[in-house]
KEKE-3310 file (N, C-alpha, C; in steps of 0.2 Angstrom, whole numbers, plus 5000, padded with zeros to 4 digits):
npx = (4941:4953:4963:4970:4974:4970:4979:4980:4989:4989:4976:4976:4986:4978:4968:4974:4976:4963:4956:4947:4951:4949:4949:4955:4946:4952:4960:4974:4979:4982:4974:4960:4959:4948:4939:4928:4917:4921:4931:4948:4960:4970:4980:4997:5004:4999:5007:5019:5028:5025:5029:5023:5019:5032:5038:5031:5034:5048:5055:5060:5072:5074:5063:5064:5075:5069:5059:5067:5072:5061:5056:5067:5066:5053:5054:5051:5037:5031:5027:5016:5001:4986:4989:4991:5004:5007:4997:5001:5013:5011:5002:5005:5019:5023)
npy = (4980:4976:4962:4960:4953:4957:4958:4952:4959:4971:4975:4977:4988:4998:5000:5006:5018:5023:5021:5013:4999:4993:4982:4989:4999:5004:4996:4996:4998:4992:4994:5003:5017:5021:5034:5039:5034:5038:5037:5041:5039:5029:5016:5008:5001:4988:4980:4979:4973:4974:4977:4967:4957:4954:4948:4936:4931:4931:4932:4939:4946:4951:4958:4969:4976:4981:4988:4998:5004:5009:5018:5028:5032:5039:5048:5062:5064:5055:5059:5067:5069:5061:5060:5049:5043:5044:5035:5023:5021:5019:5008:4998:4997:4996)
npz = (4938:4950:4953:4964:4980:4996:5010:5027:5036:5029:5031:5044:5045:5039:5048:5058:5054:5053:5041:5028:5017:5000:4986:4972:4961:4950:4937:4936:4948:4966:4978:4985:4995:5008:5016:5027:5020:5007:4993:4994:4988:4976:4977:4975:4962:4951:4945:4952:4966:4984:5001:5010:5000:4995:5006:5007:4994:4992:5003:5019:5020:5007:5005:5015:5009:4997:5003:5009:4998:4991:5001:5001:4987:4987:4997:4998:4998:5007:5020:5019:5024:5019:5006:4991:4991:5005:5011:5004:5009:5022:5022:5013:5014:5027)
capx = (4943:4959:4963:4974:4971:4971:4982:4978:4993:4987:4970:4978:4989:4973:4964:4978:4975:4956:4953:4946:4954:4946:4952:4954:4942:4956:4964:4981:4981:4980:4969:4957:4958:4942:4939:4921:4913:4923:4938:4953:4966:4971:4988:5000:5004:4997:5013:5025:5027:5025:5033:5020:5020:5039:5039:5028:5036:5055:5058:5061:5078:5073:5057:5067:5079:5064:5056:5072:5073:5054:5056:5071:5063:5047:5055:5049:5030:5029:5024:5011:4995:4981:4991:4992:5010:5007:4994:5005:5019:5008:4998:5009:5026:5024)
capy = (4979:4973:4955:4959:4950:4960:4953:4953:4964:4977:4977:4979:4994:5003:5001:5010:5025:5024:5021:5006:4998:4988:4980:4995:4999:5005:4990:4997:4999:4987:4996:5010:5019:5024:5038:5041:5032:5041:5035:5046:5037:5022:5015:5002:4998:4981:4977:4978:4970:4978:4974:4961:4952:4952:4944:4930:4927:4931:4932:4945:4950:4954:4963:4974:4980:4984:4994:5004:5008:5013:5024:5032:5035:5043:5052:5069:5064:5050:5062:5072:5065:5061:5058:5042:5041:5043:5029:5017:5019:5016:5002:4993:4997:4996)
capz = (4945:4951:4956:4970:4986:5002:5016:5034:5038:5026:5034:5051:5045:5037:5054:5062:5050:5053:5035:5025:5010:4996:4980:4968:4955:4944:4935:4936:4955:4970:4983:4985:5002:5009:5022:5028:5014:5001:4990:4994:4985:4974:4979:4973:4955:4951:4941:4956:4973:4990:5007:5012:4995:4994:5011:5005:4988:4991:5010:5023:5018:5000:5006:5018:5004:4993:5007:5010:4991:4991:5005:4998:4981:4989:5003:4998:4999:5012:5026:5017:5026:5015:4999:4989:4994:5012:5012:5001:5014:5029:5021:5008:5015:5034)
cpx = (4949:4958:4967:4971:4974:4974:4980:4983:4992:4981:4972:4981:4983:4969:4968:4977:4967:4953:4951:4949:4949:4950:4950:4950:4946:4961:4971:4984:4979:4974:4967:4957:4952:4941:4932:4917:4915:4930:4942:4959:4966:4978:4990:4999:5004:5003:5019:5023:5026:5028:5030:5020:5027:5040:5037:5031:5044:5058:5059:5067:5077:5068:5060:5071:5075:5061:5061:5072:5066:5054:5061:5069:5057:5048:5052:5041:5027:5025:5019:5004:4990:4983:4992:4999:5010:5003:4997:5010:5016:5005:5002:5016:5028:5023)
cpy = (4975:4966:4954:4957:4954:4956:4956:4959:4971:4980:4980:4986:5000:5004:5006:5017:5027:5025:5013:5005:4992:4987:4986:4994:5001:4999:4990:4998:4993:4988:5003:5011:5023:5028:5041:5040:5035:5039:5041:5045:5030:5021:5008:5000:4991:4977:4976:4975:4976:4974:4967:4955:4950:4947:4937:4927:4927:4932:4939:4950:4954:4960:4970:4979:4984:4990:5000:5008:5012:5019:5030:5036:5040:5047:5059:5069:5059:5053:5067:5068:5067:5060:5051:5039:5040:5036:5023:5016:5016:5009:4996:4992:4997:4989)
cpz = (4946:4954:4962:4976:4992:5007:5023:5037:5035:5029:5041:5051:5043:5043:5058:5060:5050:5046:5033:5019:5007:4990:4975:4962:4948:4943:4936:4944:4960:4975:4982:4993:5003:5016:5022:5022:5007:4999:4990:4990:4982:4974:4976:4966:4955:4948:4946:4963:4978:4996:5009:5007:4994:5000:5009:4999:4988:4998:5013:5021:5012:5001:5010:5013:4999:4997:5008:5003:4990:4995:5003:4992:4982:4995:5004:5000:5004:5018:5025:5018:5021:5007:4998:4992:5001:5014:5009:5006:5020:5028:5018:5011:5023:5037)
residu = (UNK:UNK:UNK:UNK:UNK:UNK:UNK:UNK:UNK:UNK:UNK:UNK:UNK:UNK:UNK:UNK:UNK:UNK:UNK:UNK:UNK:UNK:UNK:UNK:UNK:UNK:UNK:UNK:UNK:UNK:UNK:UNK:UNK:UNK:UNK:UNK:UNK:UNK:UNK:UNK:UNK:UNK:UNK:UNK:UNK:UNK:UNK:UNK:UNK:UNK:UNK:UNK:UNK:UNK:UNK:UNK:UNK:UNK:UNK:UNK:UNK:UNK:UNK:UNK:UNK:UNK:UNK:UNK:UNK:UNK:UNK:UNK:UNK:UNK:UNK:UNK:UNK:UNK:UNK:UNK:UNK:UNK:UNK:UNK:UNK:UNK:UNK:UNK:UNK:UNK:UNK:UNK:UNK:UNK)
# end
């Protein structure tokens, strides 16, 4: 089980999507996305930061630059609803 701490902003983002999030059962991931009591995706590599953790650790300017780089790298899959990339974008990077 991951040791990642879920942040309030991530809980807020998940509620907007009508999904629940929990610390991932996959030790290499941050969060599990749960829809109708079924895990639909594991998101966020535990070895890397995300928008919310970068804000806390390195400040908003750095976080925005990393967010832009993430969105550019994953541009092809960000809008495919139901994918891990979609949930990562909406929960970890928004």
